[in-house]
PDB file of N, CA, C and O in Angstrom:
ATOM      1  N   UNK A   1     -22.827  10.481  -4.283  1.00  0.00           N
ATOM      2  CA  UNK A   1     -22.132   9.742  -4.695  1.00  0.00           C
ATOM      3  C   UNK A   1     -23.297   8.806  -4.799  1.00  0.00           C
ATOM      4  O   UNK A   1     -24.228   8.839  -3.993  1.00  0.00           O
ATOM      5  N   UNK A   2     -23.208   7.696  -6.139  1.00  0.00           N
ATOM      6  CA  UNK A   2     -23.880   7.078  -5.001  1.00  0.00           C
ATOM      7  C   UNK A   2     -23.821   5.990  -3.893  1.00  0.00           C
ATOM      8  O   UNK A   2     -24.769   5.621  -3.200  1.00  0.00           O
ATOM      9  N   UNK A   3     -22.082   5.383  -3.831  1.00  0.00           N
ATOM     10  CA  UNK A   3     -21.848   4.697  -2.975  1.00  0.00           C
ATOM     11  C   UNK A   3     -22.515   5.521  -1.159  1.00  0.00           C
ATOM     12  O   UNK A   3     -23.223   5.064  -0.262  1.00  0.00           O
ATOM     13  N   UNK A   4     -21.596   7.277  -1.421  1.00  0.00           N
ATOM     14  CA  UNK A   4     -22.502   7.563  -0.170  1.00  0.00           C
ATOM     15  C   UNK A   4     -23.561   7.637   0.239  1.00  0.00           C
ATOM     16  O   UNK A   4     -23.561   7.951   1.429  1.00  0.00           O
ATOM     17  N   UNK A   5     -25.358   7.372  -0.551  1.00  0.00           N
ATOM     18  CA  UNK A   5     -26.071   6.608  -0.256  1.00  0.00           C
ATOM     19  C   UNK A   5     -26.335   6.009   0.211  1.00  0.00           C
ATOM     20  O   UNK A   5     -27.413   6.070   0.802  1.00  0.00           O
ATOM     21  N   UNK A   6     -25.520   4.988   0.273  1.00  0.00           N
ATOM     22  CA  UNK A   6     -25.769   3.128   0.696  1.00  0.00           C
ATOM     23  C   UNK A   6     -24.259   3.414   2.022  1.00  0.00           C
ATOM     24  O   UNK A   6     -23.322   2.617   2.084  1.00  0.00           O
ATOM     25  N   UNK A   7     -24.307   4.027   2.467  1.00  0.00           N
ATOM     26  CA  UNK A   7     -23.263   4.021   3.860  1.00  0.00           C
ATOM     27  C   UNK A   7     -22.055   3.509   3.202  1.00  0.00           C
ATOM     28  O   UNK A   7     -21.463   2.446   3.391  1.00  0.00           O
ATOM     29  N   UNK A   8     -21.823   4.402   2.451  1.00  0.00           N
ATOM     30  CA  UNK A   8     -19.900   3.699   1.475  1.00  0.00           C
ATOM     31  C   UNK A   8     -19.133   4.498   1.775  1.00  0.00           C
ATOM     32  O   UNK A   8     -19.687   5.531   1.399  1.00  0.00           O
ATOM     33  N   UNK A   9     -17.599   4.958   2.487  1.00  0.00           N
ATOM     34  CA  UNK A   9     -17.195   6.565   2.814  1.00  0.00           C
ATOM     35  C   UNK A   9     -15.992   5.633   1.444  1.00  0.00           C
ATOM     36  O   UNK A   9     -14.987   4.934   1.572  1.00  0.00           O
ATOM     37  N   UNK A  10     -16.700   6.062   0.375  1.00  0.00           N
ATOM     38  CA  UNK A  10     -15.454   5.815  -0.603  1.00  0.00           C
ATOM     39  C   UNK A  10     -14.084   6.256  -0.343  1.00  0.00           C
ATOM     40  O   UNK A  10     -13.203   5.453  -0.651  1.00  0.00           O
ATOM     41  N   UNK A  11     -13.635   7.691   0.305  1.00  0.00           N
ATOM     42  CA  UNK A  11     -12.339   8.108   0.495  1.00  0.00           C
ATOM     43  C   UNK A  11     -11.625   6.841   1.495  1.00  0.00           C
ATOM     44  O   UNK A  11     -10.583   6.256   1.199  1.00  0.00           O
ATOM     45  N   UNK A  12     -12.428   6.589   2.700  1.00  0.00           N
ATOM     46  CA  UNK A  12     -11.678   6.014   3.762  1.00  0.00           C
ATOM     47  C   UNK A  12     -11.330   4.196   2.902  1.00  0.00           C
ATOM     48  O   UNK A  12     -10.388   3.485   3.252  1.00  0.00           O
ATOM     49  N   UNK A  13     -12.278   3.832   1.865  1.00  0.00           N
ATOM     50  CA  UNK A  13     -12.155   1.883   1.726  1.00  0.00           C
ATOM     51  C   UNK A  13     -11.532   2.388   0.781  1.00  0.00           C
ATOM     52  O   UNK A  13     -10.840   3.009   1.588  1.00  0.00           O
ATOM     53  N   UNK A  14     -11.147   2.690  -0.132  1.00  0.00           N
ATOM     54  CA  UNK A  14      -9.660   3.078  -1.257  1.00  0.00           C
ATOM     55  C   UNK A  14      -8.844   3.203   0.051  1.00  0.00           C
ATOM     56  O   UNK A  14      -8.084   2.262   0.282  1.00  0.00           O
ATOM     57  N   UNK A  15      -8.887   4.377   1.083  1.00  0.00           N
ATOM     58  CA  UNK A  15      -7.315   4.271   2.663  1.00  0.00           C
ATOM     59  C   UNK A  15      -7.255   2.679   2.965  1.00  0.00           C
ATOM     60  O   UNK A  15      -6.482   1.815   2.551  1.00  0.00           O
ATOM     61  N   UNK A  16      -8.296   2.625   3.790  1.00  0.00           N
ATOM     62  CA  UNK A  16      -7.710   1.134   4.049  1.00  0.00           C
ATOM     63  C   UNK A  16      -7.240  -0.287   2.950  1.00  0.00           C
ATOM     64  O   UNK A  16      -6.603  -1.270   3.330  1.00  0.00           O
ATOM     65  N   UNK A  17      -7.660  -0.092   1.803  1.00  0.00           N
ATOM     66  CA  UNK A  17      -7.211  -1.099   0.505  1.00  0.00           C
ATOM     67  C   UNK A  17      -5.690  -0.984   1.141  1.00  0.00           C
ATOM     68  O   UNK A  17      -4.900  -1.776   1.656  1.00  0.00           O
ATOM     69  N   UNK A  18      -5.704   0.518   0.808  1.00  0.00           N
ATOM     70  CA  UNK A  18      -4.345   0.627   0.104  1.00  0.00           C
ATOM     71  C   UNK A  18      -2.774   1.026   1.440  1.00  0.00           C
ATOM     72  O   UNK A  18      -1.617   1.449   1.426  1.00  0.00           O
ATOM     73  N   UNK A  19      -4.041   0.415   2.602  1.00  0.00           N
ATOM     74  CA  UNK A  19      -2.706   0.303   3.726  1.00  0.00           C
ATOM     75  C   UNK A  19      -2.963  -1.227   4.874  1.00  0.00           C
ATOM     76  O   UNK A  19      -2.429  -1.594   5.920  1.00  0.00           O
ATOM     77  N   UNK A  20      -3.978  -1.739   4.054  1.00  0.00           N
ATOM     78  CA  UNK A  20      -3.504  -3.870   3.766  1.00  0.00           C
ATOM     79  C   UNK A  20      -2.819  -4.031   2.310  1.00  0.00           C
ATOM     80  O   UNK A  20      -2.614  -5.206   2.006  1.00  0.00           O
ATOM     81  N   UNK A  21      -2.463  -3.153   1.441  1.00  0.00           N
ATOM     82  CA  UNK A  21      -1.674  -3.347   1.061  1.00  0.00           C
ATOM     83  C   UNK A  21      -0.068  -3.683   1.030  1.00  0.00           C
ATOM     84  O   UNK A  21       0.640  -4.690   1.003  1.00  0.00           O
ATOM     85  N   UNK A  22       0.089  -2.317   1.048  1.00  0.00           N
ATOM     86  CA  UNK A  22       1.006  -1.773   1.924  1.00  0.00           C
ATOM     87  C   UNK A  22       1.869  -2.452   3.480  1.00  0.00           C
ATOM     88  O   UNK A  22       2.678  -1.835   4.174  1.00  0.00           O
ATOM     89  N   UNK A  23       1.468  -3.594   3.644  1.00  0.00           N
ATOM     90  CA  UNK A  23       1.469  -4.109   4.756  1.00  0.00           C
ATOM     91  C   UNK A  23       2.229  -5.566   3.893  1.00  0.00           C
ATOM     92  O   UNK A  23       3.204  -6.208   4.281  1.00  0.00           O
ATOM     93  N   UNK A  24       1.208  -5.840   2.333  1.00  0.00           N
ATOM     94  CA  UNK A  24       1.607  -7.078   2.124  1.00  0.00           C
ATOM     95  C   UNK A  24       2.967  -7.030   1.080  1.00  0.00           C
ATOM     96  O   UNK A  24       3.388  -8.033   0.504  1.00  0.00           O
ATOM     97  N   UNK A  25       3.515  -5.788   0.963  1.00  0.00           N
ATOM     98  CA  UNK A  25       4.115  -5.189  -0.647  1.00  0.00           C
ATOM     99  C   UNK A  25       5.192  -3.894  -0.179  1.00  0.00           C
ATOM    100  O   UNK A  25       5.120  -2.846   0.463  1.00  0.00           O
ATOM    101  N   UNK A  26       6.340  -4.774  -1.018  1.00  0.00           N
ATOM    102  CA  UNK A  26       6.939  -3.657  -0.283  1.00  0.00           C
ATOM    103  C   UNK A  26       6.899  -2.151  -1.681  1.00  0.00           C
ATOM    104  O   UNK A  26       6.687  -2.109  -2.893  1.00  0.00           O
ATOM    105  N   UNK A  27       7.197  -1.253  -0.727  1.00  0.00           N
ATOM    106  CA  UNK A  27       7.024   0.165  -1.613  1.00  0.00           C
ATOM    107  C   UNK A  27       6.650   0.389  -3.785  1.00  0.00           C
ATOM    108  O   UNK A  27       5.844   0.791  -4.623  1.00  0.00           O
ATOM    109  N   UNK A  28       8.282  -0.394  -3.524  1.00  0.00           N
ATOM    110  CA  UNK A  28       8.572   0.172  -5.290  1.00  0.00           C
ATOM    111  C   UNK A  28       7.021  -0.922  -6.261  1.00  0.00           C
ATOM    112  O   UNK A  28       6.454  -0.715  -7.334  1.00  0.00           O
ATOM    113  N   UNK A  29       6.836  -2.100  -5.136  1.00  0.00           N
ATOM    114  CA  UNK A  29       5.872  -2.736  -6.433  1.00  0.00           C
ATOM    115  C   UNK A  29       4.427  -1.860  -5.829  1.00  0.00           C
ATOM    116  O   UNK A  29       3.684  -1.601  -6.775  1.00  0.00           O
ATOM    117  N   UNK A  30       3.865  -1.344  -4.440  1.00  0.00           N
ATOM    118  CA  UNK A  30       2.749  -1.325  -4.550  1.00  0.00           C
ATOM    119  C   UNK A  30       2.947   0.147  -5.209  1.00  0.00           C
ATOM    120  O   UNK A  30       1.914   0.784  -4.998  1.00  0.00           O
ATOM    121  N   UNK A  31       3.871   0.901  -5.911  1.00  0.00           N
ATOM    122  CA  UNK A  31       4.058   2.057  -6.987  1.00  0.00           C
ATOM    123  C   UNK A  31       3.031   1.360  -8.868  1.00  0.00           C
ATOM    124  O   UNK A  31       1.940   1.479  -9.425  1.00  0.00           O
ATOM    125  N   UNK A  32       4.307   0.716  -9.063  1.00  0.00           N
ATOM    126  CA  UNK A  32       3.554   0.374  -9.664  1.00  0.00           C
ATOM    127  C   UNK A  32       2.315  -0.622  -9.060  1.00  0.00           C
ATOM    128  O   UNK A  32       1.711  -0.822 -10.114  1.00  0.00           O
ATOM    129  N   UNK A  33       1.729  -1.202  -8.256  1.00  0.00           N
ATOM    130  CA  UNK A  33       0.372  -1.872  -8.343  1.00  0.00           C
ATOM    131  C   UNK A  33      -0.536  -1.517  -8.479  1.00  0.00           C
ATOM    132  O   UNK A  33      -1.498  -2.047  -9.034  1.00  0.00           O
ATOM    133  N   UNK A  34      -0.354   0.295  -7.599  1.00  0.00           N
ATOM    134  CA  UNK A  34      -1.279   0.727  -7.981  1.00  0.00           C
ATOM    135  C   UNK A  34      -1.426   2.571  -8.599  1.00  0.00           C
ATOM    136  O   UNK A  34      -2.395   3.304  -8.400  1.00  0.00           O
ATOM    137  N   UNK A  35      -0.116   2.935  -9.376  1.00  0.00           N
ATOM    138  CA  UNK A  35       0.301   2.780  -9.843  1.00  0.00           C
ATOM    139  C   UNK A  35       0.683   4.481  -9.416  1.00  0.00           C
ATOM    140  O   UNK A  35       0.791   5.129 -10.457  1.00  0.00           O
ATOM    141  N   UNK A  36       0.842   5.084  -8.542  1.00  0.00           N
ATOM    142  CA  UNK A  36       0.578   5.779  -7.244  1.00  0.00           C
ATOM    143  C   UNK A  36       2.530   6.350  -7.944  1.00  0.00           C
ATOM    144  O   UNK A  36       3.061   5.965  -8.987  1.00  0.00           O
ATOM    145  N   UNK A  37       3.040   7.201  -7.018  1.00  0.00           N
ATOM    146  CA  UNK A  37       4.476   7.489  -7.143  1.00  0.00           C
ATOM    147  C   UNK A  37       5.233   6.427  -6.174  1.00  0.00           C
ATOM    148  O   UNK A  37       4.493   5.632  -5.595  1.00  0.00           O
ATOM    149  N   UNK A  38       7.081   6.298  -5.862  1.00  0.00           N
ATOM    150  CA  UNK A  38       7.421   5.865  -5.268  1.00  0.00           C
ATOM    151  C   UNK A  38       7.445   6.252  -3.952  1.00  0.00           C
ATOM    152  O   UNK A  38       7.490   5.510  -2.970  1.00  0.00           O
ATOM    153  N   UNK A  39       7.413   7.439  -3.980  1.00  0.00           N
ATOM    154  CA  UNK A  39       7.898   8.529  -2.330  1.00  0.00           C
ATOM    155  C   UNK A  39       5.636   8.252  -1.598  1.00  0.00           C
ATOM    156  O   UNK A  39       5.206   8.002  -0.472  1.00  0.00           O
ATOM    157  N   UNK A  40       4.760   8.522  -3.197  1.00  0.00           N
ATOM    158  CA  UNK A  40       3.589   7.945  -2.194  1.00  0.00           C
ATOM    159  C   UNK A  40       3.363   6.235  -1.230  1.00  0.00           C
ATOM    160  O   UNK A  40       2.651   5.867  -0.296  1.00  0.00           O
ATOM    161  N   UNK A  41       4.404   5.592  -2.103  1.00  0.00           N
ATOM    162  CA  UNK A  41       3.772   3.680  -1.497  1.00  0.00           C
ATOM    163  C   UNK A  41       4.971   4.198   0.037  1.00  0.00           C
ATOM    164  O   UNK A  41       4.936   3.849   1.217  1.00  0.00           O
ATOM    165  N   UNK A  42       5.859   5.083  -0.667  1.00  0.00           N
ATOM    166  CA  UNK A  42       6.758   5.004   0.350  1.00  0.00           C
ATOM    167  C   UNK A  42       6.110   4.815   1.563  1.00  0.00           C
ATOM    168  O   UNK A  42       6.031   3.753   2.181  1.00  0.00           O
ATOM    169  N   UNK A  43       5.496   6.262   1.981  1.00  0.00           N
ATOM    170  CA  UNK A  43       4.210   6.728   3.020  1.00  0.00           C
ATOM    171  C   UNK A  43       3.499   6.087   3.220  1.00  0.00           C
ATOM    172  O   UNK A  43       2.897   6.173   4.291  1.00  0.00           O
ATOM    173  N   UNK A  44       3.095   4.790   1.997  1.00  0.00           N
ATOM    174  CA  UNK A  44       1.910   4.015   2.823  1.00  0.00           C
ATOM    175  C   UNK A  44       2.420   2.496   3.640  1.00  0.00           C
ATOM    176  O   UNK A  44       1.665   1.744   4.255  1.00  0.00           O
ATOM    177  N   UNK A  45       3.331   2.388   3.516  1.00  0.00           N
ATOM    178  CA  UNK A  45       4.239   1.712   2.914  1.00  0.00           C
ATOM    179  C   UNK A  45       5.019   2.070   5.207  1.00  0.00           C
ATOM    180  O   UNK A  45       5.176   1.389   6.220  1.00  0.00           O
ATOM    181  N   UNK A  46       5.165   3.189   4.868  1.00  0.00           N
ATOM    182  CA  UNK A  46       5.545   3.888   6.356  1.00  0.00           C
ATOM    183  C   UNK A  46       4.670   3.581   7.153  1.00  0.00           C
ATOM    184  O   UNK A  46       5.032   2.992   8.172  1.00  0.00           O
ATOM    185  N   UNK A  47       3.177   3.887   6.947  1.00  0.00           N
ATOM    186  CA  UNK A  47       2.650   4.248   7.776  1.00  0.00           C
ATOM    187  C   UNK A  47       1.969   2.782   8.591  1.00  0.00           C
ATOM    188  O   UNK A  47       1.418   2.654   9.685  1.00  0.00           O
ATOM    189  N   UNK A  48       2.410   1.462   7.129  1.00  0.00           N
ATOM    190  CA  UNK A  48       1.764   0.442   7.785  1.00  0.00           C
ATOM    191  C   UNK A  48       3.069  -0.694   8.739  1.00  0.00           C
ATOM    192  O   UNK A  48       2.988  -1.912   8.901  1.00  0.00           O
ATOM    193  N   UNK A  49       4.641   0.648   9.420  1.00  0.00           N
ATOM    194  CA  UNK A  49       4.868  -0.162   9.425  1.00  0.00           C
ATOM    195  C   UNK A  49       6.196  -1.265   9.338  1.00  0.00           C
ATOM    196  O   UNK A  49       6.698  -1.833  10.309  1.00  0.00           O
ATOM    197  N   UNK A  50       6.572  -1.390   8.052  1.00  0.00           N
ATOM    198  CA  UNK A  50       6.477  -2.802   8.631  1.00  0.00           C
ATOM    199  C   UNK A  50       8.166  -2.578   7.864  1.00  0.00           C
ATOM    200  O   UNK A  50       8.541  -1.578   7.251  1.00  0.00           O
ATOM    201  N   UNK A  51       8.884  -3.711   8.110  1.00  0.00           N
ATOM    202  CA  UNK A  51      10.391  -3.793   7.542  1.00  0.00           C
ATOM    203  C   UNK A  51      10.230  -4.558   6.485  1.00  0.00           C
ATOM    204  O   UNK A  51       9.676  -5.657   6.452  1.00  0.00           O
ATOM    205  N   UNK A  52      10.725  -3.962   5.599  1.00  0.00           N
ATOM    206  CA  UNK A  52      11.540  -4.804   3.967  1.00  0.00           C
ATOM    207  C   UNK A  52      12.895  -5.458   4.325  1.00  0.00           C
ATOM    208  O   UNK A  52      13.523  -6.255   3.629  1.00  0.00           O
ATOM    209  N   UNK A  53      13.126  -5.120   5.172  1.00  0.00           N
ATOM    210  CA  UNK A  53      14.713  -5.978   5.131  1.00  0.00           C
ATOM    211  C   UNK A  53      14.857  -7.732   4.783  1.00  0.00           C
ATOM    212  O   UNK A  53      15.232  -8.307   3.761  1.00  0.00           O
ATOM    213  N   UNK A  54      14.534  -8.094   5.690  1.00  0.00           N
ATOM    214  CA  UNK A  54      14.460  -9.650   5.570  1.00  0.00           C
ATOM    215  C   UNK A  54      13.800  -9.656   3.903  1.00  0.00           C
ATOM    216  O   UNK A  54      14.473 -10.319   3.114  1.00  0.00           O
ATOM    217  N   UNK A  55      12.820  -9.120   3.455  1.00  0.00           N
ATOM    218  CA  UNK A  55      12.333  -9.388   1.791  1.00  0.00           C
ATOM    219  C   UNK A  55      13.334  -9.677   0.706  1.00  0.00           C
ATOM    220  O   UNK A  55      13.732 -10.488  -0.130  1.00  0.00           O
ATOM    221  N   UNK A  56      13.488  -8.474   1.265  1.00  0.00           N
ATOM    222  CA  UNK A  56      15.545  -7.865   0.503  1.00  0.00           C
ATOM    223  C   UNK A  56      16.883  -8.362   0.611  1.00  0.00           C
ATOM    224  O   UNK A  56      17.923  -8.214  -0.033  1.00  0.00           O
ATOM    225  N   UNK A  57      16.444  -9.145   1.866  1.00  0.00           N
ATOM    226  CA  UNK A  57      18.201  -9.870   1.574  1.00  0.00           C
ATOM    227  C   UNK A  57      17.927 -11.848   1.020  1.00  0.00           C
ATOM    228  O   UNK A  57      18.678 -12.756   0.665  1.00  0.00           O
ATOM    229  N   UNK A  58      15.946 -11.640   1.306  1.00  0.00           N
ATOM    230  CA  UNK A  58      15.672 -12.736   0.722  1.00  0.00           C
ATOM    231  C   UNK A  58      15.728 -12.774  -1.005  1.00  0.00           C
ATOM    232  O   UNK A  58      15.640 -13.853  -1.591  1.00  0.00           O
ATOM    233  N   UNK A  59      15.862 -11.657  -1.642  1.00  0.00           N
ATOM    234  CA  UNK A  59      15.868 -11.516  -3.038  1.00  0.00           C
ATOM    235  C   UNK A  59      17.257 -11.813  -3.604  1.00  0.00           C
ATOM    236  O   UNK A  59      17.752 -12.300  -4.621  1.00  0.00           O
ATOM    237  N   UNK A  60      17.693 -11.205  -2.285  1.00  0.00           N
ATOM    238  CA  UNK A  60      19.275 -11.091  -3.378  1.00  0.00           C
ATOM    239  C   UNK A  60      19.774 -12.505  -3.289  1.00  0.00           C
ATOM    240  O   UNK A  60      20.539 -12.909  -4.165  1.00  0.00           O
ATOM    241  N   UNK A  61      19.376 -13.354  -2.225  1.00  0.00           N
ATOM    242  CA  UNK A  61      19.769 -14.524  -2.017  1.00  0.00           C
ATOM    243  C   UNK A  61      19.521 -15.605  -3.571  1.00  0.00           C
ATOM    244  O   UNK A  61      19.981 -16.641  -4.050  1.00  0.00           O
ATOM    245  N   UNK A  62      18.467 -14.524  -3.903  1.00  0.00           N
ATOM    246  CA  UNK A  62      18.027 -15.698  -4.685  1.00  0.00           C
ATOM    247  C   UNK A  62      18.791 -15.802  -6.334  1.00  0.00           C
ATOM    248  O   UNK A  62      18.510 -16.735  -7.088  1.00  0.00           O
TER     249      UNK A  62
END
């Protein structure tokens, strides 16, 4: 792969980007955004150890 020749690890880069998104987005939004399943996105959100209960509560109040 061309990226590997330049010292870039595509899988590690993709995983880092997905983890960064998981810290900022709820699993349902992450699933829509990345085109993955909700279970896969829930797993990534779990890796980020983010609690989305405050987000859900604020959405409910609006």
